[in-house]
N, C-alpha and C positions, 0 to 999 in steps of 0.2 A: 618704469613698467609701461607696457603698451596699453592703449585704450581698449576697454572690454568690447567684445564682439556682440553682434545681434544674436538672439533677441534680448540678451541681458542688458545691453545698452538702453534699449527702448523701455524696458521695465524699470530700469533705474531712473531714467528721466521722468517717467510717469510717477514713480514714487516721490521724487523730489518736487515735482509740480504739485502733487496732492499735499505734501507736507507744507508747502508754501500757501496752500489754499487757493491756488489759481485754477480756473477752468482753462480749457484749450484756447478759447477765444481771448481770455485775459492775458494768457502767455503770449499770444500772437501780437497783442497791442504793445507788449513790452519789448519784443525782439524783432518785429517786422518780418516775420516768416509766416507763410500761408498756413491756414488751418490744416489743409490737406497734407502739407509737409510734416507738420507736427504729428498728425494722426498716423502717417506712414512710419515715422521714426519710432513712435511709441508702440506701434504694432509689430515692429521688427521687420518691416517690409523693405526698408532701405538702410544702407549704412551711410550716414551723413559725413560730410567733410568736417575736419577738425575745427575749421572756422565757424561752421554752423553750430557745432556742439558748444564751442566757447560762447557764442552769442546767446544760445538758450540758457547756458549755465549762468551767464552774467545777469540775465533777467531773473534768475532764481536765487541770486546772491550766493552762487556756488562757484567752484573752479574745477579744473581738470582732475585734481587729486581725488575728488569724489567719485570719479569714473575710472581710476587707474588702479583699482584693487582687484587682484585676481580672485577667482572663485575659491581657490585653495587658501589664499591668504585670509579671505573673509571667514572661511570655515575655521581657520586657525584661531582667529580672534575670539570665537565663541566657545572654543574647546577648553573650558576651564572647569576645575572641580567646583568652584563657587561661581555664581553668575557675576559677570563684570560688565561695566559700561562698554557700549559698542565702540567708544572712541579710544579704547586701549590699543596700543600699537602692537604689531607682531613681535617686536622686541621684548614685550612683556612676557610672551610665552617662552621665548628663549631664556629669559631671566629665571622663570619658574623651573624650566628643565635643568638649567645649570645649577640652580639651588638644589634640585633633586639629586644630582650626582655628588655634589659636595656633601649634602646631608647623608648620602649613602656611605661615604668614606668616614664621616664623623660617627655615624651609627656603628660601623664596624669597630672603631676604636672604643666607643662607650660600651659596646657589647662584650669586648674582651675584658674590661674591668669588671663589668657586671658578672661575667662568667667566673672570674677569679673570686669575687665576693661570695657568690652562691656556692661555689665548690668549697670554699673555706667554711661556710656555714654547715654544709652537708657533712663535713668531716670533723669539725671542732665545735659546732653549735655556736659559733661566734663569727662576726664579719671581720675580715682581715684588716681593712682600713677603718672600720667603725661604721655604725649605723647611718650617721649623717652623710658620710661619703657614699654609702650604698644607695640611699634615697636620692641623693643628687644625681648620681650616675644613672639611676633607673629613670628618673624624669627626663634627663637630657637624651638618653637612649630612645625613649618613647617618642619624644618630639622629633628627633632626627629621623627615626624610622618612618614616622608619619609623613614627613616632608619628602622622604625618599620614595615611599610608595605613592605619594600624590603624583609624582612624575609619571608613574605607570597608569594612573587614572587618566592623565592627559594623553599619553601615548595610546591608550586603549580607545579614547574618544576620537583621536585624529586618524588612526589607522583602522577604524572599524573593528577593533578587537574587543567586543563587548564583554566576553568572558574574562579577559585580562583586567579590564576596568573594574568589574564586579569583584574579582579576586583581590585586587589591590585594596579596595574599600573594606573587604572582609578582613584582610591582613591588618589594616590600620585599627579596625574595631577590636579585634581579638588581642592584638599586642597591647593596645591601650588598656583594655580591661585587666589583662594579666599584670601589667605594670602597676595599675592602681591597687589591685589586691596585694601585690608583693609589698607595697609600701604600707598599706593599712594593717596587714598581718605580718609584721617583720619577724615574729618568732613562731609563726604558724600555730597560733593558739585556736583559731576557728576551724581550720582544716589541717589535718595532719600533713606533715611534710611529704610522706609517701603518697598520700592521696593527691596533694597538689602537683607532685611530679608526674603522676599519671594523667591528670587533667591537662597539664602543660604539654605533655607529649602528644596526646590525642589531638588537642586543638591545633598545635603547630603542624602536626601531621596533615590535618585537613587543609591548613593554610598553604603548605608547600605543595600539596597535590593540586589544589585549585590554581595556584600560581604557575605550576608546571604545565598544566593543561592550557592555561591562558597564554603563556609564552610560546608553547609549541604551535598553537593555532594562529599566532600573530604573523601576518604577511608583510611584505614590502621592506623588511629590515634584514634580509639575507638569512643565513643559516645560524647566526649567533643566538637569536631567541629560541630557535628550535633545539639547538644543542643544550643551551642553558635550561630549557624546559624539561628535557629528559633528565638532566642532573638533578633538577629541583624535584621532579617526580620521585626519583630514587631516594632523595633525602626525606621526602614526605612519608614514604613507606618505611624508612628506617625509624622515623619518629613513632610511627604507629606500632612498631614491634616492641617499643618501650625499652627493651634490653640494649638497643643500639643507640640510645639517646646520647650516651657519652661520646660517640663518634659523630653523630648527626649534628649535635649542638655546635661544636667548633667548626665543623665543615660548613654549616649554614652561614657562618660569619664570612668564610672565604668566598662562598658563592655570591655574596653581595658585590664582590669585585666584578663578577660577570654582569650583574645588574647595572652597575655603574657604566660598564662598557656598552650595554644596550641603550642606555639613555644618551650617551654620546653618539652612538650610531643614529638614533632617532633625530637628534639635533642636526647632524650632517645631512640626513635624508630630507628633512623638512626644508633646509636651505637649498638643496638641489631642486626640490619641487618648485619652490617659489622662483628660483632663478630660471627654471625651464619655462615657466609661465610668464616671465617678464617680457 
């Protein structure tokens, strides 16, 4: 990657000097460059030669790698759901996004089994493969879904799609709460099955409407998020009607395939951005 431009270069050298605890005069003693030159570099007034930069960095016990990070790449490093150390590589982000789309596919599979079990309970008052299987699948589905949605938290942060980021966090929270309750109340003793189905429909209607708006408002990833956003909005309203849940439920699993495609599109776009700034 190319050396960063001024004034970012000067600000970075200033930051490194202060981290080292050097004054400008002390840095001059270490690298034999005039105080005036250091002042002008740090102020962003001149673009120094690579040799001069190497000399300054050597005095600060640094190398060119410290100045070869693009603005976008630095932003990428910090765009995580949980705070991470600054020395994490950009490849860490790609790993998290790849984990997101793989988790999306796994989530789809787990949700199919979960849907089969819940349908069986609705019709026969018993789980098709048994309670242990249902609990296991529900836990795995919740974990996979959370990792899948986490990718959209990252995408929302990177592409300034704040509503998408918030919606993904809401989706994780609601889905986790519903999964926990489904496990705690396997036989719907605390809340009647009909009441639970109503709560489920309304909550997921809200989730899909929020995600739909967030996706539709997401820029820089082409038309795919916008089309997916419209479809997601329709699903959200179908959930809210209650009577169309039987269609919206299975359809929502299929829509996750589009979510997987969006994550892959985001990965490709980020790589293009970093390459363009190299």
